[in-house]
C-alpha positions as CSV (number, residue, x, y, z in Angstrom):
1,M,31.7,-43.7,-12.1
2,K,31.7,-44.0,-8.3
3,K,34.7,-41.7,-8.1
4,I,32.9,-39.2,-10.3
5,I,29.8,-39.2,-8.1
6,L,31.9,-38.9,-4.9
7,G,33.8,-36.0,-6.5
8,L,30.6,-34.2,-7.5
9,L,29.2,-34.7,-4.0
10,F,32.4,-33.3,-2.5
11,I,32.3,-30.3,-4.8
12,G,28.6,-29.8,-3.9
13,L,29.4,-30.0,-0.2
14,V,32.2,-27.5,-0.5
15,F,29.9,-25.0,-2.3
16,F,27.1,-25.6,0.2
17,T,29.4,-25.1,3.1
18,G,30.7,-21.8,1.5
19,Y,27.1,-20.7,1.0
20,L,26.2,-21.3,4.6
21,Y,29.3,-19.6,5.8
22,N,28.5,-16.5,3.7
23,L,24.8,-16.6,4.8
24,G,25.9,-16.5,8.4
25,Q,28.2,-13.5,8.2
26,R,27.2,-10.1,9.5
27,P,27.0,-7.5,6.7
28,D,29.4,-4.6,7.0
29,R,27.1,-1.6,7.0
30,E,26.3,1.4,9.2
31,Y,22.9,2.4,10.5
32,P,21.6,5.9,11.3
33,S,22.3,6.8,15.0
34,F,20.4,9.2,17.2
35,S,21.4,10.5,20.6
36,L,19.7,9.1,23.7
37,H,18.3,11.6,26.2
38,P,17.8,9.9,29.5
39,E,16.9,13.3,31.1
40,K,13.7,13.3,28.9
41,K,12.5,9.9,29.9
42,A,8.7,9.3,30.2
43,A,8.5,10.1,33.9
44,T,9.6,13.7,33.1
45,V,6.8,14.2,30.5
46,H,3.9,15.9,32.3
47,D,0.3,15.4,31.3
48,S,0.1,19.1,30.6
49,I,2.1,18.5,27.5
50,P,-0.7,17.9,24.9
51,L,-1.1,14.8,22.8
52,R,-0.2,15.6,19.3
53,D,-1.6,13.7,16.2
54,V,1.2,12.1,14.3
55,V,1.9,9.6,11.6
56,L,4.6,6.9,12.0
57,S,6.6,5.3,9.1
58,G,8.6,2.3,10.0
59,N,11.7,2.2,7.7
60,N,12.6,-1.5,7.8
61,W,16.1,-1.6,6.4
62,D,17.7,1.2,8.5
63,G,15.7,0.6,11.7
64,V,14.4,4.1,11.9
65,I,10.9,5.4,12.7
66,T,10.0,8.7,11.0
67,I,7.3,10.8,12.7
68,F,5.5,13.4,10.7
69,D,2.6,15.8,11.1
70,P,-0.7,14.7,9.4
71,S,-1.6,18.3,8.5
72,T,1.6,19.9,7.3
73,Y,3.4,16.7,6.4
74,Q,6.5,18.0,7.9
75,V,8.9,15.5,9.6
76,I,8.8,16.2,13.3
77,K,11.3,13.7,14.5
78,K,13.2,10.5,13.7
79,I,14.1,7.9,16.3
80,S,16.0,4.7,16.2
81,A,14.1,1.5,16.6
82,I,17.4,-0.3,17.3
83,P,19.3,1.7,19.9
84,D,20.4,-1.7,21.2
85,R,21.5,-3.0,17.8
86,E,25.1,-4.0,18.8
87,E,23.8,-6.1,21.7
88,R,21.3,-7.7,19.5
89,F,23.7,-8.4,16.7
90,E,26.2,-9.8,19.1
91,E,23.5,-12.1,20.4
92,I,22.6,-13.2,16.9
93,Y,26.2,-13.9,15.7
94,S,27.3,-15.7,18.9
95,G,25.5,-18.9,17.8
96,L,25.2,-20.9,14.6
97,K,21.4,-21.3,14.6
98,R,20.7,-17.6,15.1
99,R,23.2,-16.4,12.6
100,L,21.9,-18.8,9.9
101,S,18.3,-17.9,10.6
102,A,19.1,-14.2,10.5
103,G,21.0,-14.7,7.3
104,F,17.9,-16.5,5.8
105,I,15.6,-13.7,6.8
106,R,18.0,-11.2,5.4
107,E,18.5,-12.9,2.0
108,F,15.1,-14.5,1.4
109,I,12.7,-12.0,3.1
110,G,14.6,-8.8,3.4
111,E,16.0,-8.7,-0.2
112,G,19.6,-8.7,1.2
113,N,18.8,-6.5,4.2
114,D,18.2,-7.2,7.9
115,Q,14.6,-6.4,8.8
116,L,14.8,-4.0,11.7
117,V,11.4,-2.4,12.2
118,D,8.2,-3.9,10.7
119,D,5.2,-2.5,12.6
120,M,4.7,0.1,15.3
121,F,1.9,1.8,17.3
122,T,1.9,4.7,19.8
123,S,0.8,4.2,23.4
124,S,-2.4,5.7,24.7
125,D,-0.6,8.1,26.9
126,G,1.7,9.2,24.0
127,R,5.0,8.4,25.7
128,Y,6.0,5.3,23.9
129,I,6.1,3.6,20.6
130,Y,5.7,-0.2,20.5
131,A,7.5,-1.8,17.6
132,S,8.1,-5.3,16.2
133,R,11.6,-6.0,14.9
134,P,11.7,-9.1,12.6
135,S,15.4,-9.9,12.5
136,F,15.7,-9.5,16.2
137,A,12.6,-11.7,16.8
138,D,11.1,-9.3,19.4
139,V,8.9,-6.4,20.3
140,V,10.1,-3.3,22.1
141,A,8.6,-0.3,23.9
142,I,10.6,2.8,23.0
143,D,10.5,6.0,25.1
144,V,9.8,8.5,22.3
145,N,11.5,11.4,24.1
146,S,14.5,9.7,25.5
147,G,15.0,7.2,22.7
148,Q,15.6,4.4,25.2
149,I,14.1,0.9,25.2
150,V,11.8,0.5,28.2
151,W,11.0,-3.2,27.8
152,R,11.9,-5.9,25.3
153,T,9.9,-9.1,24.7
154,P,11.3,-11.9,22.5
155,V,8.7,-13.8,20.5
156,E,8.6,-17.5,20.1
157,G,10.5,-18.7,17.0
158,I,13.0,-16.6,15.0
159,R,11.0,-13.7,13.6
160,S,8.3,-11.2,14.6
161,D,6.0,-9.6,12.0
162,H,2.7,-7.6,11.6
163,S,1.1,-6.2,14.7
164,A,-2.0,-4.5,16.0
165,I,-3.0,-2.6,19.1
166,S,-6.3,-2.9,20.8
167,P,-8.6,0.1,20.7
168,D,-8.2,0.6,24.4
169,G,-4.4,0.6,24.0
170,K,-3.8,-2.1,26.5
171,T,-2.8,-5.1,24.3
172,F,-0.2,-5.3,21.5
173,L,-0.6,-8.2,19.2
174,V,2.3,-9.5,17.2
175,S,2.6,-12.4,14.8
176,A,5.4,-14.8,15.7
177,S,6.2,-15.9,12.1
178,T,7.8,-19.2,12.6
179,A,5.9,-20.3,15.7
180,R,2.4,-20.4,14.1
181,K,1.2,-18.1,16.9
182,V,0.1,-14.6,17.6
183,H,1.2,-13.2,21.0
184,A,-0.9,-10.8,23.1
185,I,1.4,-8.5,25.1
186,D,0.3,-6.4,28.0
187,V,1.9,-3.0,27.1
188,S,2.2,-2.0,30.8
189,T,4.6,-4.8,31.5
190,G,5.8,-6.1,28.2
191,K,4.7,-9.6,29.2
192,I,3.0,-12.1,26.9
193,V,-0.3,-12.7,28.6
194,A,-2.3,-14.6,26.0
195,G,-2.5,-15.4,22.3
196,F,-3.9,-17.8,19.7
197,E,-2.8,-20.4,17.2
198,S,-2.4,-19.5,13.5
199,G,-1.3,-21.3,10.4
200,D,2.1,-21.1,8.7
201,Q,3.7,-17.7,8.8
202,P,1.1,-15.7,10.7
203,H,0.8,-12.3,9.2
204,E,-1.9,-9.6,9.3
205,N,-3.8,-8.6,12.5
206,T,-6.7,-6.2,12.5
207,Y,-9.0,-5.3,15.4
208,S,-12.7,-4.6,14.9
209,E,-13.8,-1.1,15.6
210,D,-15.3,-2.1,18.9
211,G,-12.3,-4.2,19.9
212,E,-14.3,-7.4,20.3
213,K,-12.8,-9.3,17.4
214,I,-9.5,-9.8,15.7
215,Y,-9.2,-10.5,12.0
216,H,-6.1,-12.5,11.2
217,A,-4.4,-14.2,8.3
218,S,-1.5,-16.6,7.8
219,I,0.4,-16.4,4.5
220,G,2.5,-19.6,4.4
221,K,6.1,-19.9,3.2
222,V,6.2,-17.0,0.8
223,Y,9.8,-17.7,-0.2
224,I,8.4,-20.6,-2.1
225,T,7.2,-19.1,-5.4
226,S,5.9,-21.9,-7.7
227,P,2.2,-22.7,-7.5
228,N,3.3,-26.3,-8.4
229,L,4.9,-26.4,-4.9
230,D,1.8,-25.1,-3.2
231,F,1.7,-28.2,-0.9
232,L,5.0,-27.0,0.6
233,K,3.7,-23.6,1.6
234,G,1.7,-24.8,4.6
235,D,-1.6,-23.8,6.2
236,R,-2.9,-20.4,5.1
237,W,-6.1,-19.4,6.9
238,F,-8.3,-16.4,7.4
239,Q,-9.4,-16.4,11.1
240,I,-11.9,-14.4,13.2
241,V,-10.8,-14.5,16.8
242,D,-12.6,-13.4,20.0
243,A,-10.4,-10.6,21.3
244,N,-11.3,-11.3,24.9
245,T,-10.9,-15.1,25.1
246,Y,-8.6,-15.5,22.1
247,E,-10.7,-18.4,20.9
248,V,-10.9,-18.9,17.2
249,I,-14.5,-18.1,16.1
250,R,-14.1,-19.0,12.5
251,R,-11.2,-20.4,10.4
252,V,-11.5,-20.2,6.6
253,D,-9.6,-21.7,3.7
254,M,-10.1,-18.9,1.3
255,K,-9.2,-21.0,-1.8
256,Q,-12.3,-23.1,-1.1
257,K,-14.4,-19.9,-0.9
258,L,-12.9,-18.7,-4.2
259,E,-13.7,-21.9,-5.9
260,E,-17.3,-21.9,-4.6
261,A,-17.7,-18.4,-6.1
262,G,-16.2,-19.4,-9.4
263,F,-13.1,-17.3,-8.9
264,D,-10.5,-20.1,-8.7
265,W,-7.1,-18.8,-8.0
266,I,-3.6,-20.4,-7.7
267,D,-3.1,-19.3,-4.0
268,R,-5.1,-19.1,-0.8
269,A,-3.0,-16.7,1.3
270,I,-4.5,-13.4,2.3
271,R,-2.0,-10.6,2.4
272,P,-3.3,-7.2,3.7
273,M,-7.0,-6.8,4.3
274,A,-9.5,-4.0,4.9
275,I,-12.6,-4.5,7.0
276,T,-15.7,-2.3,6.7
277,K,-16.7,-0.6,10.0
278,D,-19.9,-2.6,10.2
279,E,-17.8,-5.8,9.7
280,K,-20.1,-7.0,6.9
281,F,-17.4,-7.1,4.2
282,A,-13.7,-7.6,4.0
283,Y,-11.5,-6.7,1.0
284,L,-8.7,-9.2,0.6
285,Q,-5.5,-9.2,-1.3
286,I,-4.5,-12.7,-2.2
287,S,-0.9,-13.9,-3.0
288,L,0.2,-13.4,-6.6
289,F,-3.1,-11.7,-7.5
290,H,-3.1,-8.1,-9.0
291,G,-6.2,-6.8,-7.5
292,F,-8.5,-8.0,-4.6
293,F,-11.6,-10.0,-3.7
294,E,-14.7,-9.0,-1.7
295,Y,-15.6,-11.3,1.1
296,D,-19.1,-11.3,2.7
297,I,-18.2,-11.9,6.3
298,E,-21.8,-12.4,7.5
299,N,-22.6,-15.0,4.8
300,D,-19.0,-16.5,4.6
301,K,-18.6,-16.2,0.9
302,I,-16.6,-14.4,-1.8
303,T,-18.9,-12.0,-3.7
304,R,-16.8,-10.0,-6.1
305,K,-13.3,-9.6,-7.5
306,L,-11.5,-6.7,-9.1
307,E,-8.6,-7.4,-11.4
308,L,-6.4,-4.3,-11.6
309,P,-4.3,-3.5,-14.6
310,I,-0.9,-5.0,-15.2
311,P,1.5,-2.7,-17.0
312,E,2.8,-3.8,-20.4
313,E,6.3,-4.1,-18.9
314,N,4.9,-6.7,-16.4
315,K,3.0,-8.9,-18.9
316,D,5.8,-11.5,-18.8
317,L,6.3,-11.3,-15.0
318,T,6.8,-14.8,-13.6
319,F,5.6,-16.0,-10.2
320,G,9.2,-16.0,-9.1
321,D,9.5,-12.4,-10.0
322,H,6.9,-11.4,-7.5
323,L,8.1,-10.0,-4.2
324,L,7.4,-12.7,-1.6
325,N,4.3,-13.8,-3.5
326,S,2.9,-10.3,-3.4
327,G,1.0,-9.1,-6.4
328,H,-0.4,-6.1,-4.6
329,H,0.4,-5.6,-0.9
330,G,-1.5,-2.8,0.9
331,I,-5.2,-1.9,1.1
332,A,-7.3,0.5,3.1
333,L,-10.9,1.9,3.2
334,S,-11.7,5.5,3.4
335,G,-13.3,6.8,6.6
336,D,-16.8,6.6,5.0
337,D,-16.1,3.1,3.6
338,K,-16.9,4.4,0.1
339,N,-13.4,4.2,-1.5
340,I,-10.6,1.7,-1.4
341,C,-6.9,2.6,-1.7
342,V,-4.7,-0.2,-3.1
343,A,-0.9,-0.3,-3.1
344,G,-0.1,-1.9,-6.5
345,T,3.2,-3.3,-5.3
346,M,4.6,-5.1,-8.4
347,D,2.9,-2.7,-10.8
348,G,4.2,0.6,-9.5
349,Y,0.9,2.5,-8.9
350,I,-1.7,3.4,-6.4
351,A,-5.3,2.7,-7.2
352,I,-8.3,4.5,-5.8
353,V,-11.4,2.2,-6.2
354,N,-15.1,3.1,-5.8
355,R,-16.3,0.4,-3.5
356,E,-19.8,0.3,-4.9
357,T,-19.0,0.2,-8.6
358,F,-15.4,-1.0,-8.6
359,E,-14.5,1.8,-11.0
360,Y,-10.9,2.9,-10.4
361,Q,-8.2,5.4,-11.1
362,T,-4.5,4.7,-11.0
363,I,-1.6,6.9,-10.0
364,E,1.6,5.9,-11.7
365,L,4.6,6.3,-9.4
366,S,7.6,5.6,-11.6
367,D,8.6,4.9,-15.2
368,E,9.6,1.3,-14.3
369,P,6.7,-0.6,-12.6
370,K,9.0,-2.5,-10.2
371,K,11.0,0.5,-9.1
372,A,8.5,2.3,-6.8
373,K,7.2,-0.8,-4.9
374,P,4.3,0.7,-2.9
375,Y,4.0,-1.6,0.1
376,W,1.3,-0.5,2.5
377,T,-1.6,1.9,2.8
378,T,-3.3,3.4,5.9
379,S,-6.1,5.9,5.9
380,S,-5.7,9.2,7.7
381,K,-7.3,9.7,11.1
382,D,-10.2,11.7,9.5
383,G,-10.5,9.1,6.7
384,T,-10.2,11.6,3.8
385,K,-6.7,10.6,2.7
386,A,-4.5,7.5,2.4
387,Y,-0.8,7.3,3.4
388,V,1.0,4.9,1.0
389,S,4.6,3.8,1.7
390,I,6.6,3.8,-1.5
391,S,9.3,1.4,-0.3
392,G,11.5,1.6,-3.4
393,L,11.6,5.4,-3.3
394,D,11.9,5.9,0.4
395,K,8.9,8.1,0.8
396,V,5.2,8.2,1.9
397,S,2.7,9.5,-0.6
398,V,-0.4,11.1,0.7
399,V,-3.4,10.5,-1.6
400,D,-6.8,12.4,-1.5
401,Y,-9.6,9.9,-1.7
402,A,-12.0,12.4,-3.3
403,T,-9.7,13.5,-6.1
404,A,-7.5,10.4,-6.4
405,E,-4.5,12.7,-6.5
406,V,-1.2,12.7,-4.6
407,V,-1.4,15.9,-2.4
408,A,1.9,15.5,-0.6
409,E,5.1,13.3,-0.4
410,V,7.0,12.8,2.8
411,P,10.7,11.7,2.6
412,V,11.3,9.0,5.2
413,G,14.0,6.3,5.5
414,N,15.3,3.2,3.9
415,H,12.4,1.0,2.7
416,P,9.3,2.3,4.5
417,Q,6.7,-0.4,5.1
418,R,4.1,0.0,7.8
419,V,2.5,3.4,8.2
420,R,0.3,4.1,11.3
421,N,-1.6,6.9,12.9
422,G,-1.0,7.8,16.5
423,Q,-0.7,10.5,19.2
424,L,2.5,11.4,21.1
425,R,3.5,13.8,23.8
426,L,6.7,15.3,22.5
427,K,8.9,17.2,25.0
């Protein structure tokens, strides 16, 4: 018996060693390349070149940022978010710890792909794009005309994630996923100048309209799927943070609030959120839930919930079938706060919801619910439309809030995630 046990342990060790070896290997794949133009660097872009309204789509699996026009929906330009990729990959694969952590991110977070651009915002002068790059565990400032990296800032831990930029354009927030922190970066220097503590896997960051507060959520270890292992997922909190001092004003365990409201749910992690302009209400997507909850910020309580439809093909969907614990991932309010756009990630549709009545219309995106995978939604600058990244079909759908119809589709890159409004000076 002892020999049998030792034999099984040896076989297990061999398989585990092989697994780690494969996990730590760099995939053999090519990425889109774009020429660099040093002669067009920011110093040569005169203020007389007007700022142009643009929309950015971060295509996470090929490391490309697609820039398109918000009126014509024509693609203006594509730039690489990873012009330094060979240097970064060499850095990753020169050490065992980094190569294993990169492999873990690739296999368990990126569905077999390195995560190369997650979130991005334009600079107030329109010369740069600031982008978080999860697999490279950093934030970079990219000169939008030359394509060069101007500064690079590694985050603590092994992965960077969701970001935000202050209304005055001076501070870039980025979640350091494995460090339980959010860094505040001075965009003029690329230096980390402040930040605040979070829970496990800090995620969403949203500034208030006046820039005085930050609304933040941590999502826990989303690669753990079973609610029976909830205790392993870690701290998952909703936080309101003073944007000047970075002191946490309020920290909420949303499961407790759900239970108090009689809406008990199996998870407590807030995914994307949408905050009304008056900061009285937040609309929260919770892990594994197909729909959202309304949270009264002033009175610190959950007030309503909306369960959105689950297609017949998804009736037997297990928790493990959900993408990183996401039921729905992506929510935005129209400019007048009257309608809500929901990315029905696992269910393959976009929903437009009347905020007052919770009546809704859905827009089906594909025959198979899990094929389209809508993953984010951002309202247009004028608030009349929503941009929804359809990550499984490599496009951004433009939805009119008034008619609940898709009015345009923009082909972008491999696995679009975050979509952001901005302004650029394009030479």
